C-alpha positions as CSV (number, residue, x, y, z in Angstrom):
1,X,0.0,0.0,0.0
2,X,1.3,3.5,-0.9
3,X,2.4,5.5,2.1
4,X,1.5,3.1,4.8
5,X,-1.2,4.4,7.1
6,X,0.1,4.8,10.7
7,X,-1.5,3.5,13.8
8,X,-2.3,7.1,14.6
9,X,-4.4,7.3,11.4
10,X,-6.2,4.1,12.3
11,X,-7.2,5.5,15.7
12,X,-8.3,8.8,14.1
13,X,-10.4,6.8,11.6
14,X,-12.8,5.7,14.2
15,X,-13.0,7.9,17.2
16,X,-12.3,11.2,15.8
17,X,-12.2,14.7,16.0
18,X,-11.9,15.5,12.3
19,X,-9.7,18.6,13.0
20,X,-7.7,18.9,9.8
21,X,-7.7,22.4,8.5
22,X,-10.2,23.8,10.9
23,X,-9.1,27.5,11.0
24,X,-11.4,30.1,12.5
25,X,-12.0,33.6,11.0
26,X,-12.6,36.5,13.3
27,X,-16.3,36.7,12.4
28,X,-16.8,33.1,13.3
29,X,-14.7,32.9,16.4
30,X,-17.7,33.3,18.7
31,X,-19.7,30.4,17.1
32,X,-19.2,27.1,18.8
33,X,-20.4,24.8,16.1
34,X,-22.0,21.6,17.6
35,X,-22.6,23.3,20.9
36,X,-24.3,26.5,19.8
37,X,-27.2,27.1,22.3
38,X,-28.6,29.9,20.1
39,X,-29.5,27.6,17.2
40,X,-29.1,24.1,18.5
41,X,-32.3,22.0,18.7
42,X,-33.5,18.6,19.5
43,X,-36.3,16.6,17.9
44,X,-37.9,13.4,18.9
45,X,-37.0,10.8,16.3
46,X,-37.6,7.1,16.4
47,X,-37.2,6.9,20.2
48,X,-34.3,9.2,20.5
49,X,-33.6,12.9,20.9
50,X,-31.7,14.0,17.7
51,X,-29.6,17.1,17.8
52,X,-29.1,19.5,14.9
53,X,-28.1,23.0,14.0
54,X,-29.2,25.2,11.0
55,X,-27.2,28.0,9.5
56,X,-27.8,30.2,6.4
57,X,-30.6,30.4,3.8
58,X,-31.4,28.9,0.4
59,X,-31.4,25.3,-0.9
60,X,-31.1,22.9,2.0
61,X,-27.7,21.1,2.4
62,X,-27.4,18.3,5.0
63,X,-24.0,17.7,6.4
64,X,-23.4,14.1,7.7
65,X,-20.2,13.4,9.7
66,X,-18.2,10.2,9.9
67,X,-17.9,7.5,12.5
68,X,-17.2,8.9,15.9
69,X,-17.6,12.5,14.7
70,X,-20.2,15.2,15.3
71,X,-21.3,18.7,14.2
72,X,-18.2,20.0,16.1
73,X,-16.1,18.6,13.3
74,X,-18.1,20.4,10.6
75,X,-17.2,24.0,11.4
76,X,-14.8,24.2,8.5
77,X,-17.6,23.2,6.2
78,X,-20.4,25.2,7.8
79,X,-18.4,28.5,7.7
80,X,-18.2,28.2,3.9
81,X,-21.5,26.6,2.9
82,X,-23.8,28.7,5.0
83,X,-23.0,31.5,2.6
84,X,-24.7,29.6,-0.2
85,X,-27.1,27.1,1.4
86,X,-29.4,26.5,4.3
87,X,-27.0,24.2,6.1
88,X,-28.5,21.5,8.3
89,X,-25.8,19.9,10.4
90,X,-26.8,16.7,12.2
91,X,-25.4,14.6,15.0
92,X,-26.2,11.0,14.0
93,X,-27.7,8.6,16.5
94,X,-25.2,7.7,19.2
95,X,-22.9,10.6,18.1
96,X,-22.4,14.1,19.5
97,X,-25.3,15.4,21.4
98,X,-27.9,13.0,19.9
99,X,-29.1,10.6,22.6
100,X,-28.3,6.9,22.3
101,X,-30.3,3.8,23.2
102,X,-29.3,0.3,24.1
103,X,-30.4,-1.0,20.7
104,X,-28.0,-2.3,18.1
105,X,-26.7,0.5,15.9
106,X,-27.4,0.1,12.2
107,X,-26.9,2.4,9.1
108,X,-30.5,1.6,8.0
109,X,-31.8,3.0,11.3
110,X,-29.5,6.0,11.2
111,X,-30.7,6.8,7.6
112,X,-34.3,6.5,8.7
113,X,-33.6,8.9,11.6
114,X,-32.4,11.5,9.1
115,X,-35.4,11.0,6.9
116,X,-37.8,11.5,9.8
117,X,-35.8,14.6,10.9
118,X,-36.2,16.1,7.4
119,X,-39.9,15.3,7.6
120,X,-40.2,17.2,10.9
121,X,-38.5,20.2,9.2
122,X,-40.9,19.9,6.2
123,X,-38.0,19.5,3.9
124,X,-39.0,17.4,0.8
125,X,-35.7,17.5,-1.1
126,X,-32.1,18.4,-0.1
127,X,-28.5,18.3,-1.1
128,X,-26.4,16.0,1.0
129,X,-22.7,15.7,1.7
130,X,-21.4,12.8,3.8
131,X,-18.0,12.0,5.1
132,X,-17.2,8.2,5.4
133,X,-20.2,6.8,7.5
134,X,-22.1,10.0,6.5
135,X,-21.5,9.1,2.9
136,X,-23.0,5.6,3.5
137,X,-26.0,7.3,5.1
138,X,-26.3,9.5,2.0
139,X,-26.3,6.5,-0.3
140,X,-29.0,4.8,1.8
141,X,-31.1,7.9,1.8
142,X,-30.9,8.1,-2.0
143,X,-31.8,4.4,-2.3
144,X,-34.6,4.1,0.3
145,X,-36.0,7.7,0.3
146,X,-35.2,9.0,-3.2
147,X,-37.6,11.9,-3.0
148,X,-35.6,13.4,-0.1
149,X,-32.3,13.7,-2.0
150,X,-31.7,15.9,-5.1
151,X,-27.9,15.7,-5.1
152,X,-25.5,13.7,-3.1
153,X,-21.7,14.0,-2.6
154,X,-19.8,11.3,-0.6
155,X,-16.2,11.1,0.5
156,X,-14.7,7.8,1.5
157,X,-17.9,5.8,1.5
158,X,-18.1,2.0,1.2
159,X,-21.0,-0.3,0.4
160,X,-19.9,-3.4,2.2
161,X,-17.3,-4.1,4.9
162,X,-14.1,-6.2,4.8
163,X,-10.8,-6.3,2.8
164,X,-12.5,-6.0,-0.6
165,X,-13.5,-2.5,0.4
166,X,-11.0,-1.3,3.1
167,X,-7.3,-1.3,2.9
168,X,-6.0,-4.6,4.4
169,X,-4.2,-3.1,7.4
170,X,-7.3,-0.9,8.3
171,X,-9.6,-3.8,8.1
172,X,-7.4,-6.0,10.3
173,X,-7.0,-3.2,12.9
174,X,-10.8,-2.6,13.0
175,X,-11.5,-6.3,13.6
176,X,-8.8,-6.6,16.2
177,X,-10.1,-3.6,18.1
178,X,-13.7,-4.6,17.9
179,X,-12.8,-8.0,19.3
180,X,-10.7,-6.8,22.2
181,X,-12.3,-3.5,23.3
182,X,-14.3,-3.5,26.5
183,X,-15.7,0.0,26.0
184,X,-19.4,-0.3,25.1
185,X,-19.5,2.8,22.9
186,X,-16.4,1.9,21.0
187,X,-17.8,-1.6,20.5
188,X,-21.1,-0.1,19.1
189,X,-19.3,2.2,16.7
190,X,-16.8,-0.4,15.5
191,X,-19.7,-2.8,14.9
192,X,-20.9,-0.5,12.1
193,X,-17.6,-0.7,10.3
194,X,-16.9,-4.4,10.9
195,X,-20.3,-5.8,10.0
196,X,-21.9,-3.1,7.8
197,X,-23.1,-1.7,5.5
198,X,-24.7,-4.2,3.1
199,X,-25.5,-2.2,0.0
200,X,-25.6,-4.1,-3.3
201,X,-24.7,-3.0,-6.8
202,X,-28.4,-3.4,-7.7
203,X,-29.2,-1.0,-4.8
204,X,-26.8,1.5,-6.3
205,X,-28.5,1.2,-9.7
206,X,-31.7,2.4,-8.1
207,X,-30.1,5.8,-7.5
208,X,-31.3,8.3,-10.2
209,X,-30.0,11.6,-8.8
210,X,-26.6,13.2,-9.5
211,X,-23.9,11.7,-7.2
212,X,-20.3,12.9,-6.7
213,X,-18.2,10.0,-5.5
214,X,-15.1,11.4,-3.8
215,X,-12.0,9.7,-2.4
216,X,-8.4,10.3,-1.6
217,X,-5.7,8.6,-3.6
218,X,-4.4,7.3,-0.3
219,X,-7.8,6.7,1.2
220,X,-8.7,4.0,3.8
221,X,-11.3,2.8,1.2
222,X,-9.7,1.1,-1.7
223,X,-9.8,3.0,-5.0
224,X,-11.3,0.1,-6.9
225,X,-14.1,0.1,-4.4
226,X,-14.9,3.8,-5.0
227,X,-14.8,3.1,-8.7
228,X,-17.3,0.3,-8.2
229,X,-19.7,2.7,-6.6
230,X,-19.1,5.2,-9.4
231,X,-19.7,2.6,-12.1
232,X,-23.0,1.5,-10.6
233,X,-24.7,4.9,-10.3
234,X,-25.9,6.1,-13.6
235,X,-25.7,9.9,-12.9
236,X,-22.3,9.9,-11.1
237,X,-19.0,11.7,-11.3
238,X,-15.8,10.5,-9.7
239,X,-13.2,12.8,-8.0
240,X,-10.0,11.3,-6.7
241,X,-8.2,13.9,-4.6
242,X,-4.4,13.8,-5.2
243,X,-2.1,13.4,-2.2
244,X,-5.1,12.9,0.2
245,X,-6.1,10.3,2.7
246,X,-9.6,9.4,4.1
247,X,-9.7,13.0,5.4
248,X,-8.9,14.8,2.2
249,X,-11.9,17.1,2.8
250,X,-10.0,18.4,5.8
251,X,-6.5,18.2,4.5
252,X,-7.2,20.2,1.4
253,X,-10.3,22.2,2.3
254,X,-10.0,24.8,-0.5
255,X,-9.8,22.2,-3.2
256,X,-12.6,20.2,-1.6
257,X,-14.9,23.2,-1.2
258,X,-14.2,24.3,-4.9
259,X,-15.2,20.8,-6.2
260,X,-18.2,20.5,-4.0
261,X,-19.6,24.0,-4.8
262,X,-19.1,23.3,-8.5
263,X,-21.0,20.0,-8.2
264,X,-23.9,21.5,-6.2
265,X,-24.2,24.8,-8.1
266,X,-23.9,23.6,-11.7
267,X,-26.2,21.2,-13.8
268,X,-25.0,17.6,-13.7
269,X,-22.9,16.7,-16.6
270,X,-21.4,13.3,-17.7
271,X,-19.6,12.2,-20.8
272,X,-20.1,8.4,-21.0
């Protein structure tokens, strides 16, 4: 594998504060994204209290964090995109300030939570960007609740677990940690990545909205797996960020923001 991923990266992959590139401008320095009492709200969703924050006006754009993340990791994105969209930042079930239950955590349940939240906000159609697990949730929303999603961008998403999707050393470390950890929350979060998701190629073929499949050329997700996702969605584009890992959106925020704004603001185009 190019540029072997360190143990530090593996730890970051799952518990994380996605902190890469999170600079703060003077005008935003007083906003505590993810803990903003002025805009933060809870809604009762499928037996839990789900936390979200809304910024800006215009076309809705839902931001979905990765495994172990939260809205607090989305500040770098919110600061930019609230100028163009009505940004809806969400803490997924069992993450951030969203209340957990003792039930098994599944991507299907988490996607349904988001659908119900959008219903409660009377949002019929939205753009979605998802990082890692958030990208998986975006794919599930587009498959199961197609009317809710008008455009979707993912970074580092996978459609099934294991070494055919993840880099071998990442997959091995995930399974070892899941087996040996005694921390209940860690166990629950790792169970998502070890056993899920279970999206088929036929499921991807159901997606009929524009999708931007994004990955780093040194991503934890194998490049051929991202290409598989791209090849099975009819209205899809593929962007491979050069010199980037699973966290390319944070490592190269200016490039990422440029590509994402281009995708959301322009008509979909493909040359196939």
